[in-house]
N, CA, C and O atoms as a Tripos MOL2 file, in Angstrom:
@<TRIPOS>MOLECULE
protein
  140   139    35     0     0
PROTEIN
NO_CHARGES

@<TRIPOS>ATOM
      1 N         252.1540  176.3270  -89.4810 N.3       1 MET1
      2 CA        252.7270  176.5380  -90.4600 C.3       1 MET1
      3 C         253.7740  177.2840  -90.3380 C.2       1 MET1
      4 O         254.0350  177.5370  -89.1620 O.2       1 MET1
      5 N         254.8790  177.9940  -91.5470 N.am      2 ARG2
      6 CA        255.6950  178.7360  -91.2370 C.3       2 ARG2
      7 C         255.7390  179.5200  -91.2710 C.2       2 ARG2
      8 O         254.6200  179.7960  -91.7040 O.2       2 ARG2
      9 N         256.3810  180.6720  -91.1070 N.am      3 PRO3
     10 CA        256.7550  182.0210  -91.4540 C.3       3 PRO3
     11 C         256.5360  182.3940  -93.3260 C.2       3 PRO3
     12 O         255.6480  182.8660  -94.0360 O.2       3 PRO3
     13 N         257.9260  181.8510  -93.5080 N.am      4 LYS4
     14 CA        258.4210  181.4050  -95.2480 C.3       4 LYS4
     15 C         256.7720  181.0230  -96.0190 C.2       4 LYS4
     16 O         256.4710  181.5450  -97.0930 O.2       4 LYS4
     17 N         255.9160  180.1540  -95.3630 N.am      5 SER5
     18 CA        254.9250  179.2040  -96.2970 C.3       5 SER5
     19 C         253.7810  181.2490  -96.0500 C.2       5 SER5
     20 O         253.5150  182.2450  -96.7230 O.2       5 SER5
     21 N         253.6470  180.9210  -95.2200 N.am      6 LEU6
     22 CA        252.8120  182.5340  -94.6610 C.3       6 LEU6
     23 C         253.1080  183.7920  -95.7770 C.2       6 LEU6
     24 O         252.3900  184.5760  -96.3980 O.2       6 LEU6
     25 N         254.4580  183.5560  -95.6860 N.am      7 ASN7
     26 CA        254.6700  185.1590  -96.7880 C.3       7 ASN7
     27 C         254.7180  184.6000  -98.4870 C.2       7 ASN7
     28 O         254.6610  185.3270  -99.4780 O.2       7 ASN7
     29 N         254.8330  183.1430  -98.4630 N.am      8 THR8
     30 CA        254.8340  182.9860 -100.1080 C.3       8 THR8
     31 C         253.3010  183.0810 -100.7720 C.2       8 THR8
     32 O         252.7640  183.5400 -101.7810 O.2       8 THR8
     33 N         252.9130  182.2930  -99.4580 N.am      9 ASN9
     34 CA        251.2790  182.5130  -99.2630 C.3       9 ASN9
     35 C         250.4110  183.8080 -100.0880 C.2       9 ASN9
     36 O         249.5990  183.9910 -100.9950 O.2       9 ASN9
     37 N         251.4360  184.7310  -98.7870 N.am     10 LYS10
     38 CA        250.4730  186.2700  -99.6280 C.3      10 LYS10
     39 C         251.1680  186.7690 -100.8560 C.2      10 LYS10
     40 O         250.3930  187.2130 -101.7030 O.2      10 LYS10
     41 N         252.5670  186.8070 -101.1900 N.am     11 GLN11
     42 CA        252.7760  186.9920 -102.6810 C.3      11 GLN11
     43 C         251.9890  186.2180 -103.4400 C.2      11 GLN11
     44 O         251.4950  186.6450 -104.4830 O.2      11 GLN11
     45 N         251.8000  185.0450 -103.0120 N.am     12 PHE12
     46 CA        250.6400  184.2960 -104.3990 C.3      12 PHE12
     47 C         249.5270  184.8830 -104.9950 C.2      12 PHE12
     48 O         249.0590  184.9810 -106.1290 O.2      12 PHE12
     49 N         249.0640  185.4910 -103.0760 N.am     13 LEU13
     50 CA        247.8360  186.0860 -103.0300 C.3      13 LEU13
     51 C         247.7160  187.3640 -104.1310 C.2      13 LEU13
     52 O         246.8770  187.5850 -105.0040 O.2      13 LEU13
     53 N         249.0820  188.2070 -103.6530 N.am     14 HIS14
     54 CA        248.3490  188.9590 -104.5350 C.3      14 HIS14
     55 C         249.2080  189.3280 -105.3840 C.2      14 HIS14
     56 O         249.5410  190.4910 -105.6150 O.2      14 HIS14
     57 N         249.8100  187.8670 -106.1440 N.am     15 ARG15
     58 CA        250.1300  188.2130 -107.9270 C.3      15 ARG15
     59 C         248.3430  187.8390 -108.1950 C.2      15 ARG15
     60 O         247.6350  188.3870 -109.0390 O.2      15 ARG15
     61 N         248.0120  187.0150 -107.4430 N.am     16 ALA16
     62 CA        246.9300  186.4160 -108.3770 C.3      16 ALA16
     63 C         245.9240  187.0210 -107.7460 C.2      16 ALA16
     64 O         245.0170  186.2310 -107.4830 O.2      16 ALA16
     65 N         245.6520  188.5850 -107.2540 N.am     17 LEU17
     66 CA        244.8790  189.3350 -106.8230 C.3      17 LEU17
     67 C         244.8660  190.6810 -108.4020 C.2      17 LEU17
     68 O         244.0350  191.4780 -108.8380 O.2      17 LEU17
     69 N         246.6240  190.1790 -108.8740 N.am     18 ALA18
     70 CA        247.0020  191.4680 -109.9010 C.3      18 ALA18
     71 C         247.0980  190.7240 -111.0670 C.2      18 ALA18
     72 O         247.6380  191.2600 -112.0350 O.2      18 ALA18
     73 N         246.6800  189.6010 -111.1600 N.am     19 ALA19
     74 CA        246.5480  188.8190 -112.4240 C.3      19 ALA19
     75 C         245.0760  189.1330 -112.9370 C.2      19 ALA19
     76 O         244.6930  189.4970 -114.0490 O.2      19 ALA19
     77 N         244.1290  188.7840 -111.3550 N.am     20 THR20
     78 CA        242.3680  189.0830 -111.7130 C.3      20 THR20
     79 C         242.0960  190.1150 -112.5980 C.2      20 THR20
     80 O         241.5280  190.1090 -113.6910 O.2      20 THR20
     81 N         242.7500  191.2760 -111.7410 N.am     21 LEU21
     82 CA        242.7200  192.8500 -111.8810 C.3      21 LEU21
     83 C         242.3180  193.5470 -113.0040 C.2      21 LEU21
     84 O         241.8040  194.3700 -112.2470 O.2      21 LEU21
     85 N         242.2200  193.7230 -113.4370 N.am     22 PRO22
     86 CA        242.1470  193.9920 -114.9770 C.3      22 PRO22
     87 C         243.9320  194.6530 -115.4050 C.2      22 PRO22
     88 O         244.8740  194.8110 -114.6280 O.2      22 PRO22
     89 N         243.8780  194.8850 -116.7120 N.am     23 ASP23
     90 CA        245.4180  195.1600 -116.7800 C.3      23 ASP23
     91 C         245.5960  196.5540 -116.8840 C.2      23 ASP23
     92 O         245.4200  196.9400 -118.0390 O.2      23 ASP23
     93 N         245.9720  197.7190 -115.8370 N.am     24 ARG24
     94 CA        246.2750  199.2590 -115.6380 C.3      24 ARG24
     95 C         247.4320  200.0030 -116.3490 C.2      24 ARG24
     96 O         247.6840  200.9810 -117.0530 O.2      24 ARG24
     97 N         248.2010  198.5000 -115.4750 N.am     25 LYS25
     98 CA        249.3410  199.4830 -115.3510 C.3      25 LYS25
     99 C         250.0870  199.2360 -117.3910 C.2      25 LYS25
    100 O         249.6020  198.7590 -118.4170 O.2      25 LYS25
    101 N         251.1530  199.7500 -117.1040 N.am     26 PRO26
    102 CA        251.4930  199.9110 -119.2290 C.3      26 PRO26
    103 C         252.1590  198.9180 -119.1590 C.2      26 PRO26
    104 O         252.0530  198.1870 -120.1440 O.2      26 PRO26
    105 N         252.8890  198.5460 -118.2980 N.am     27 LYS27
    106 CA        254.5130  197.4900 -118.2790 C.3      27 LYS27
    107 C         254.1640  196.0870 -117.3080 C.2      27 LYS27
    108 O         254.5970  195.8750 -116.1750 O.2      27 LYS27
    109 N         253.3890  195.3430 -117.9910 N.am     28 LEU28
    110 CA        252.9020  194.2600 -116.7190 C.3      28 LEU28
    111 C         253.9960  193.5140 -117.4500 C.2      28 LEU28
    112 O         254.4470  193.6240 -118.5900 O.2      28 LEU28
    113 N         254.3570  192.5070 -116.1580 N.am     29 LYS29
    114 CA        255.4380  191.0980 -116.8410 C.3      29 LYS29
    115 C         255.0100  190.1480 -117.3610 C.2      29 LYS29
    116 O         255.8250  189.3550 -117.8310 O.2      29 LYS29
    117 N         253.5120  189.8540 -117.4820 N.am     30 LYS30
    118 CA        252.9660  188.7210 -117.6160 C.3      30 LYS30
    119 C         252.6380  189.1350 -119.4700 C.2      30 LYS30
    120 O         251.7200  189.9380 -119.6360 O.2      30 LYS30
    121 N         253.1140  188.7850 -120.3340 N.am     31 PRO31
    122 CA        252.6640  189.2330 -122.0020 C.3      31 PRO31
    123 C         251.4780  189.3400 -121.9490 C.2      31 PRO31
    124 O         251.0740  189.2890 -120.7870 O.2      31 PRO31
    125 N         250.3260  189.5340 -123.0580 N.am     32 PRO32
    126 CA        249.4000  189.3680 -123.5140 C.3      32 PRO32
    127 C         249.0390  188.4460 -123.9650 C.2      32 PRO32
    128 O         249.6760  187.8850 -124.8560 O.2      32 PRO32
    129 N         247.5740  187.8590 -123.3630 N.am     33 GLY33
    130 CA        247.1790  186.1950 -124.2720 C.3      33 GLY33
    131 C         247.8990  185.6600 -123.7360 C.2      33 GLY33
    132 O         248.4380  184.7070 -124.2980 O.2      33 GLY33
    133 N         248.3850  186.1270 -121.9310 N.am     34 SER34
    134 CA        248.7130  184.8650 -121.9490 C.3      34 SER34
    135 C         247.8430  184.5490 -120.3070 C.2      34 SER34
    136 O         248.0150  185.3340 -119.3740 O.2      34 SER34
    137 N         246.8790  183.2380 -120.1590 N.am     35 PRO35
    138 CA        245.9460  183.1920 -119.1100 C.3      35 PRO35
    139 C         245.6270  183.8080 -117.8110 C.2      35 PRO35
    140 O         244.6380  183.4370 -117.1780 O.2      35 PRO35
@<TRIPOS>BOND
     1     1     2 1
     2     2     3 1
     3     3     4 2
     4     3     5 am
     5     5     6 1
     6     6     7 1
     7     7     8 2
     8     7     9 am
     9     9    10 1
    10    10    11 1
    11    11    12 2
    12    11    13 am
    13    13    14 1
    14    14    15 1
    15    15    16 2
    16    15    17 am
    17    17    18 1
    18    18    19 1
    19    19    20 2
    20    19    21 am
    21    21    22 1
    22    22    23 1
    23    23    24 2
    24    23    25 am
    25    25    26 1
    26    26    27 1
    27    27    28 2
    28    27    29 am
    29    29    30 1
    30    30    31 1
    31    31    32 2
    32    31    33 am
    33    33    34 1
    34    34    35 1
    35    35    36 2
    36    35    37 am
    37    37    38 1
    38    38    39 1
    39    39    40 2
    40    39    41 am
    41    41    42 1
    42    42    43 1
    43    43    44 2
    44    43    45 am
    45    45    46 1
    46    46    47 1
    47    47    48 2
    48    47    49 am
    49    49    50 1
    50    50    51 1
    51    51    52 2
    52    51    53 am
    53    53    54 1
    54    54    55 1
    55    55    56 2
    56    55    57 am
    57    57    58 1
    58    58    59 1
    59    59    60 2
    60    59    61 am
    61    61    62 1
    62    62    63 1
    63    63    64 2
    64    63    65 am
    65    65    66 1
    66    66    67 1
    67    67    68 2
    68    67    69 am
    69    69    70 1
    70    70    71 1
    71    71    72 2
    72    71    73 am
    73    73    74 1
    74    74    75 1
    75    75    76 2
    76    75    77 am
    77    77    78 1
    78    78    79 1
    79    79    80 2
    80    79    81 am
    81    81    82 1
    82    82    83 1
    83    83    84 2
    84    83    85 am
    85    85    86 1
    86    86    87 1
    87    87    88 2
    88    87    89 am
    89    89    90 1
    90    90    91 1
    91    91    92 2
    92    91    93 am
    93    93    94 1
    94    94    95 1
    95    95    96 2
    96    95    97 am
    97    97    98 1
    98    98    99 1
    99    99   100 2
   100    99   101 am
   101   101   102 1
   102   102   103 1
   103   103   104 2
   104   103   105 am
   105   105   106 1
   106   106   107 1
   107   107   108 2
   108   107   109 am
   109   109   110 1
   110   110   111 1
   111   111   112 2
   112   111   113 am
   113   113   114 1
   114   114   115 1
   115   115   116 2
   116   115   117 am
   117   117   118 1
   118   118   119 1
   119   119   120 2
   120   119   121 am
   121   121   122 1
   122   122   123 1
   123   123   124 2
   124   123   125 am
   125   125   126 1
   126   126   127 1
   127   127   128 2
   128   127   129 am
   129   129   130 1
   130   130   131 1
   131   131   132 2
   132   131   133 am
   133   133   134 1
   134   134   135 1
   135   135   136 2
   136   135   137 am
   137   137   138 1
   138   138   139 1
   139   139   140 2
@<TRIPOS>SUBSTRUCTURE
     1 MET1         2 RESIDUE 1 A MET
     2 ARG2         6 RESIDUE 1 A ARG
     3 PRO3        10 RESIDUE 1 A PRO
     4 LYS4        14 RESIDUE 1 A LYS
     5 SER5        18 RESIDUE 1 A SER
     6 LEU6        22 RESIDUE 1 A LEU
     7 ASN7        26 RESIDUE 1 A ASN
     8 THR8        30 RESIDUE 1 A THR
     9 ASN9        34 RESIDUE 1 A ASN
    10 LYS10       38 RESIDUE 1 A LYS
    11 GLN11       42 RESIDUE 1 A GLN
    12 PHE12       46 RESIDUE 1 A PHE
    13 LEU13       50 RESIDUE 1 A LEU
    14 HIS14       54 RESIDUE 1 A HIS
    15 ARG15       58 RESIDUE 1 A ARG
    16 ALA16       62 RESIDUE 1 A ALA
    17 LEU17       66 RESIDUE 1 A LEU
    18 ALA18       70 RESIDUE 1 A ALA
    19 ALA19       74 RESIDUE 1 A ALA
    20 THR20       78 RESIDUE 1 A THR
    21 LEU21       82 RESIDUE 1 A LEU
    22 PRO22       86 RESIDUE 1 A PRO
    23 ASP23       90 RESIDUE 1 A ASP
    24 ARG24       94 RESIDUE 1 A ARG
    25 LYS25       98 RESIDUE 1 A LYS
    26 PRO26      102 RESIDUE 1 A PRO
    27 LYS27      106 RESIDUE 1 A LYS
    28 LEU28      110 RESIDUE 1 A LEU
    29 LYS29      114 RESIDUE 1 A LYS
    30 LYS30      118 RESIDUE 1 A LYS
    31 PRO31      122 RESIDUE 1 A PRO
    32 PRO32      126 RESIDUE 1 A PRO
    33 GLY33      130 RESIDUE 1 A GLY
    34 SER34      134 RESIDUE 1 A SER
    35 PRO35      138 RESIDUE 1 A PRO
């Protein structure tokens, strides 16, 4: 595993977690209604 891949995986995980969590931030990057 390359360090870059690991970093990307971490970012992807963080993004997935943020997407799974309820929208608490007033300004989210993903528009409402997106899967």
